[in-house]
C-alpha positions in Angstrom: -10.5 126.1 -36.7 -8.7 123.2 -38.9 -11.3 120.6 -38.4 -14.1 122.5 -39.0 -12.6 123.2 -42.5 -11.6 120.0 -43.6 -15.0 119.0 -42.1 -16.8 121.6 -44.3 -13.9 120.2 -47.4 -15.5 116.8 -46.9 -19.5 118.0 -46.6 -18.7 120.0 -49.7 -17.8 117.8 -51.6 -20.2 115.1 -50.9 -22.5 118.2 -51.6 -21.2 117.8 -54.7 -20.9 114.7 -56.0 -24.4 114.0 -54.4 -26.3 117.0 -56.1 -24.3 116.1 -59.5 -26.3 112.4 -59.4 -29.7 114.2 -58.6 -29.8 116.8 -61.3 -28.8 114.6 -63.8 -31.6 112.0 -62.6 -33.7 115.0 -62.8 -32.8 116.7 -65.9 -32.6 113.7 -68.0 -35.9 112.6 -66.8 -37.7 115.9 -67.2 -35.8 115.7 -71.0 -37.5 112.3 -71.7 -40.6 113.3 -70.9 -40.4 116.3 -73.4 -39.4 113.8 -76.6 -35.4 114.7 -76.9 -33.6 111.0 -77.9 -32.1 109.2 -75.3 -29.1 109.6 -77.2 -29.1 113.3 -77.2 -29.4 113.3 -73.8 -26.8 110.3 -72.6 -24.0 113.1 -74.6 -25.2 116.1 -73.5 -26.9 116.3 -69.9 -25.3 113.1 -68.2 -21.7 113.9 -69.7 -22.2 117.6 -68.4 -23.2 116.0 -64.6 -19.7 114.4 -64.5 -18.1 117.6 -65.2 -20.4 118.9 -62.6 -18.4 119.6 -59.7 -15.4 121.0 -61.9 -18.0 123.7 -63.0 -19.0 124.1 -59.4 -16.0 124.8 -57.9 -13.9 126.9 -60.9 -17.0 129.3 -61.4 -16.9 129.8 -57.9 -13.2 130.2 -57.5 -13.5 132.8 -60.2 -16.4 134.6 -58.8 -13.7 135.0 -55.6 -10.8 135.6 -57.4 -8.7 132.6 -56.6 -8.2 131.4 -59.5 -5.7 129.7 -59.5 -8.3 127.4 -57.4 -10.1 127.7 -60.9 -7.2 126.8 -63.1 -5.4 124.5 -60.3 -9.1 122.3 -59.9 -9.4 121.9 -64.1 -5.8 120.9 -65.0 -5.7 119.3 -61.8 -8.5 117.1 -62.5 -7.3 115.8 -65.8 -3.5 114.8 -64.4 -5.3 112.9 -61.7 -7.8 111.5 -64.6 -4.9 110.6 -66.8 -1.9 109.7 -64.9 -3.6 108.5 -61.8 -7.2 107.2 -62.3 -5.8 105.5 -66.1 -3.0 104.2 -64.1 -4.1 102.3 -61.4 -7.2 100.3 -63.6 -4.2 99.7 -66.0 -2.1 97.7 -63.4 -5.9 95.7 -62.9 -6.1 94.7 -66.5 -5.2 96.2 -69.9 -7.7 99.3 -71.4 -8.8 99.1 -74.5 -8.6 102.3 -76.3 -11.7 102.5 -79.1 -11.0 103.9 -82.5 -13.4 106.4 -82.0 -11.2 107.7 -79.4 -7.9 107.6 -81.3 -9.4 109.2 -84.2 -11.5 112.0 -82.6 -11.4 112.0 -79.0 -7.7 112.3 -77.5 -6.8 114.2 -80.7 -9.4 117.2 -79.3 -8.1 116.8 -76.0 -4.6 117.1 -77.4 -6.2 120.8 -78.9 -7.8 122.0 -75.8 -4.8 121.0 -74.3 -2.7 122.8 -76.5 -5.6 125.8 -76.5 -5.1 126.1 -72.8 -1.0 126.3 -72.9 -1.5 129.3 -76.1 -4.2 131.3 -74.7 -3.2 131.1 -71.3 0.5 132.6 -72.4 -0.5 134.5 -74.4 -1.2 137.5 -72.4 -0.5 135.7 -69.1 -4.3 135.2 -68.8 -7.7 133.3 -69.6 -10.1 136.5 -70.5 -13.5 136.1 -72.0 -12.4 136.2 -75.4 -10.4 133.1 -74.8 -13.4 131.5 -72.9 -15.6 132.4 -76.4 -12.4 130.2 -78.3 -13.0 126.9 -75.8 -16.8 127.3 -76.0 -17.0 127.3 -79.9 -14.7 124.9 -80.1 -16.3 122.5 -77.7 -19.6 123.0 -79.8 -17.8 121.9 -82.7 -16.9 118.8 -80.6 -19.9 118.1 -79.8 -22.1 118.5 -83.2 -18.5 116.0 -84.4 -19.2 113.3 -81.7 -23.9 113.7 -82.3 -22.6 113.1 -85.8 -20.8 110.3 -85.1 -22.6 108.4 -82.6 -25.9 108.9 -84.7 -23.9 107.2 -87.5 -22.9 104.5 -85.2 -26.5 103.8 -83.4 -27.8 103.1 -87.1 -25.2 100.4 -87.8 -26.1 98.9 -84.5 -30.2 99.5 -85.3 -29.4 96.7 -88.5 -28.3 93.9 -85.7 -29.8 91.6 -83.7 -31.4 92.7 -79.7 -29.1 91.6 -77.3 -31.1 89.1 -74.8 -32.5 91.5 -71.5 -31.1 91.0 -68.2 -33.2 89.8 -65.8 -33.4 92.3 -62.9 -32.4 92.9 -60.1 -34.0 92.8 -57.3 -34.2 96.5 -55.8 -34.4 98.0 -52.1 -37.7 99.7 -50.8 -36.1 103.2 -51.3 -34.6 102.7 -54.8 -38.1 101.3 -55.6 -39.8 104.4 -54.3 -37.7 106.7 -56.6 -38.1 104.7 -59.5 -41.6 105.6 -59.2 -41.3 109.3 -58.7 -38.9 109.5 -61.5 -42.4 109.3 -62.9 -43.8 112.3 -61.6 -42.7 115.8 -64.1 -43.1 117.8 -60.5 -40.8 115.7 -58.7 -38.2 115.6 -61.5 -38.8 119.5 -61.2 -37.7 119.0 -57.8 -34.6 116.9 -57.8 -33.4 118.9 -60.7 -33.2 122.2 -58.8 -32.1 120.3 -55.3 -29.3 118.5 -57.0 -28.8 122.1 -58.8 -28.5 123.8 -55.1 -26.5 121.4 -53.4 -23.8 121.6 -56.3 -23.8 125.2 -56.0 -23.5 124.9 -52.1 -21.0 122.5 -52.7 -18.6 124.3 -54.5 -18.6 127.3 -52.4 -18.2 125.4 -49.4 -15.5 123.8 -51.0 -13.5 126.4 -52.2 -14.0 128.5 -48.7 -12.9 125.5 -46.9 -9.9 125.4 -49.2 -9.1 128.8 -48.7 -8.7 128.3 -45.3 -6.8 125.4 -45.4 -4.0 126.4 -47.4 -3.8 129.9 -45.2 -3.3 127.5 -42.3 -0.9 125.3 -43.7 1.0 128.7 -45.5 0.2 126.3 -49.2 -0.6 128.2 -51.9 -4.0 128.2 -53.3 -2.5 126.9 -56.5 -1.0 123.9 -54.9 -4.7 123.1 -52.6 -6.3 123.7 -56.3 -4.2 121.0 -58.1 -4.2 118.6 -55.0 -6.7 118.2 -52.2 -9.4 119.8 -54.9 -8.6 118.3 -58.0 -8.5 114.9 -56.3 -11.6 115.6 -54.4 -14.0 116.4 -57.7 -12.1 113.4 -59.3 -13.2 110.7 -56.6 -16.3 109.6 -58.7 -14.1 108.7 -61.4 -11.5 107.1 -59.9 -13.5 104.7 -57.5 -15.9 104.0 -60.7 -13.1 103.5 -62.9 -11.0 101.3 -60.5 -13.6 99.1 -59.6 -14.9 98.6 -63.5 -11.5 97.5 -64.0 -11.0 95.1 -60.9 -14.4 93.6 -62.8 -13.5 93.4 -66.1 -15.4 96.1 -67.6 -12.9 97.8 -69.6 -14.6 99.3 -72.4 -15.7 102.6 -71.9 -12.9 103.7 -69.1 -10.5 105.1 -71.4 -13.4 106.9 -73.6 -15.4 108.3 -70.3 -11.5 109.8 -68.8 -11.1 111.8 -72.0 -14.3 113.0 -72.4 -14.5 114.3 -69.0 -11.1 116.0 -69.2 -12.3 117.9 -73.2 -15.1 119.0 -70.9 -13.1 120.1 -68.5 -11.0 122.2 -70.3 -13.4 123.4 -73.1 -16.5 123.8 -70.7 -15.5 124.9 -67.6 -12.1 127.0 -68.1 -14.7 128.2 -71.0 -17.6 129.6 -68.6 -15.5 129.7 -65.8 -13.3 132.4 -67.8 -15.9 134.4 -69.1 -17.5 135.1 -65.2 -13.5 136.5 -64.6 -9.6 136.3 -66.1 -8.3 133.6 -65.2 -4.8 134.5 -64.6 -1.7 132.2 -66.3 1.7 132.5 -64.3 4.6 131.3 -66.6 6.1 129.4 -63.9 3.5 127.7 -61.9 -0.1 127.8 -64.3 1.7 127.1 -67.4 4.2 124.2 -66.4 1.4 122.6 -64.8 -0.8 123.0 -68.2 1.9 121.4 -70.2 2.0 118.5 -67.3 -1.7 118.2 -68.7 -1.0 118.7 -72.2 2.4 115.6 -71.6 -0.1 113.5 -69.8 -2.9 113.2 -72.9 0.2 112.8 -75.3 1.6 110.1 -73.2 -1.8 108.1 -73.3 -1.9 108.6 -77.0 1.5 107.8 -77.6 0.7 104.2 -75.0 -2.6 103.6 -76.6 -0.8 103.4 -80.1 2.4 101.6 -79.0 0.0 99.1 -76.9 -1.8 98.3 -79.9 -4.8 100.3 -79.2 -4.7 98.9 -75.6 -3.0 100.7 -72.3 -1.6 97.9 -70.4 0.4 97.3 -67.1 3.3 98.8 -68.0 1.3 101.9 -68.8 -0.2 101.8 -65.8 3.5 102.0 -64.0 4.7 104.5 -66.4 1.7 107.0 -65.6 1.4 106.3 -62.0 5.3 106.8 -62.2 5.0 110.5 -63.7 2.0 111.3 -61.1 4.7 110.7 -58.1 6.8 112.8 -59.9 4.9 115.5 -60.3 3.1 115.4 -57.5 6.8 115.5 -55.5 7.9 118.2 -58.0 4.5 120.6 -56.3 5.4 120.1 -52.7 9.3 120.5 -52.7 9.4 123.4 -55.6 
């Protein structure tokens, strides 16, 4: 029984990750055929795709009234993203923090974290109107982000174009997929199949996670903060660490911050519209405060490090992650 639930858990993760990839590819292709600017596609559909696994898991959990998994997934993913993923990445080489991240993205992440703590503590739950507040602030953030990016694009358009990189030969499957992406019907099928995989993966993951929690006598909150959060953050973990090892660190911090902002404003916002997310003072509140502290730590380390997250900062983050996970299983 336990072995089957673990297999279903892993299958759920795989469906979530691959389904999100296919959904983004298909939706972005359809948007491009509808003459939607590539900039808007990148800032909306592609960015949404990185949070699709968390959204599927949290909404599915809310539907099934497993609110501890729903909240734990959001908060846990944010903690993993900053303390574990950026901490590990910074060990390989210093991570530059872009000026816009310091001016807008990290402050918005801090605002999101404060709102999560405040709204959750006030009323001991995130209700539907709390969700509306989160989504409204998210809309403001997206407007400011798109406006800033458009302005930067105009500045870059005045610079000489970089030389095109030599295209590497592609395998048969990759070449076939690229050819099929030209057809609208294929893009629609890819989008629908990807969406189905995300939804199905979310259901599988939540159900198996609940069963595993019951088997070991562990709370759904801990399962959401650990197994589920680590699983949904696995793509970011692999991508960021490999990129750091190769020296491709330009947007590593920005991607993590953007993902965390999406997690709180979009994922928690939508999930709370489905069903009120219970917010306990001794459990969820502490977890949300840890997520807030992690965001604040990132901001301070970036300022002190001269707009860079250095190896010493990475060690501090990993130490904080170890202390938090020890607390989860000992308290």
